[in-house]
ZABA-525902 format. One record per residue (C-alpha): x, y, z; residue number from 1. Coordinates in steps of 0.2 Angstrom, whole numbers, plus 2048, in hexadecimal, padded with zeros to 3 digits. Example, Ala and Ser with C-alpha at 12.3 -4.5 7.8 and 13.67 -1.06 7.14 Angstrom:
BEGIN
<pt east="83E" north="7EA" up="827" resi="1"/>
<pt east="844" north="7FB" up="824" resi="2"/>
END
This chain:
BEGIN
<pt east="800" north="800" up="800" resi="1"/>
<pt east="806" north="812" up="7FC" resi="2"/>
<pt east="802" north="821" up="806" resi="3"/>
<pt east="800" north="832" up="7FE" resi="4"/>
<pt east="801" north="841" up="808" resi="5"/>
<pt east="7FD" north="852" up="800" resi="6"/>
<pt east="7FF" north="864" up="806" resi="7"/>
<pt east="7F8" north="873" up="7FE" resi="8"/>
<pt east="7F6" north="886" up="803" resi="9"/>
<pt east="806" north="885" up="80E" resi="10"/>
<pt east="808" north="894" up="81A" resi="11"/>
<pt east="817" north="89C" up="814" resi="12"/>
<pt east="82A" north="89B" up="817" resi="13"/>
<pt east="82B" north="8A4" up="828" resi="14"/>
<pt east="820" north="8A9" up="837" resi="15"/>
<pt east="821" north="8B8" up="842" resi="16"/>
<pt east="829" north="8B7" up="853" resi="17"/>
<pt east="81D" north="8B4" up="862" resi="18"/>
<pt east="81C" north="8AF" up="874" resi="19"/>
<pt east="81F" north="89D" up="870" resi="20"/>
<pt east="82C" north="8A0" up="862" resi="21"/>
<pt east="835" north="8B0" up="866" resi="22"/>
<pt east="841" north="8B0" up="858" resi="23"/>
<pt east="836" north="8AA" up="84A" resi="24"/>
<pt east="83B" north="89B" up="840" resi="25"/>
<pt east="83B" north="896" up="82D" resi="26"/>
<pt east="82C" north="88C" up="829" resi="27"/>
<pt east="830" north="87B" up="823" resi="28"/>
<pt east="824" north="86C" up="823" resi="29"/>
<pt east="829" north="85A" up="823" resi="30"/>
<pt east="826" north="848" up="828" resi="31"/>
<pt east="831" north="83E" up="834" resi="32"/>
<pt east="831" north="82D" up="83C" resi="33"/>
<pt east="82B" north="82A" up="84D" resi="34"/>
<pt east="839" north="82C" up="85A" resi="35"/>
<pt east="845" north="832" up="84C" resi="36"/>
<pt east="844" north="845" up="84B" resi="37"/>
<pt east="855" north="847" up="843" resi="38"/>
<pt east="851" north="83C" up="834" resi="39"/>
<pt east="844" north="845" up="82A" resi="40"/>
<pt east="83B" north="83A" up="81C" resi="41"/>
<pt east="835" north="849" up="813" resi="42"/>
<pt east="837" north="85C" up="814" resi="43"/>
<pt east="82F" north="86A" up="80A" resi="44"/>
<pt east="830" north="87D" up="80B" resi="45"/>
<pt east="821" north="886" up="813" resi="46"/>
<pt east="820" north="891" up="803" resi="47"/>
<pt east="81E" north="883" up="7F7" resi="48"/>
<pt east="80F" north="883" up="7EC" resi="49"/>
<pt east="80B" north="871" up="7F1" resi="50"/>
<pt east="813" north="861" up="7F6" resi="51"/>
<pt east="810" north="84F" up="7F4" resi="52"/>
<pt east="818" north="840" up="7FD" resi="53"/>
<pt east="816" north="82E" up="7F8" resi="54"/>
<pt east="81B" north="821" up="805" resi="55"/>
<pt east="81A" north="80E" up="806" resi="56"/>
<pt east="811" north="808" up="815" resi="57"/>
<pt east="819" north="7F8" up="81B" resi="58"/>
END
């Protein structure tokens, strides 16, 4: 089985500083495996027009 993950209307490349994130951060979206935050499976910029990920389910 294959899983298809689609993203549209992404929020943009950065967000403004606020109480929880005082410095602001680049806006990137991605998918990671459980318990492996340092090993992203897929990353896309927040200003992309759209994004699609295909992943085999095992």
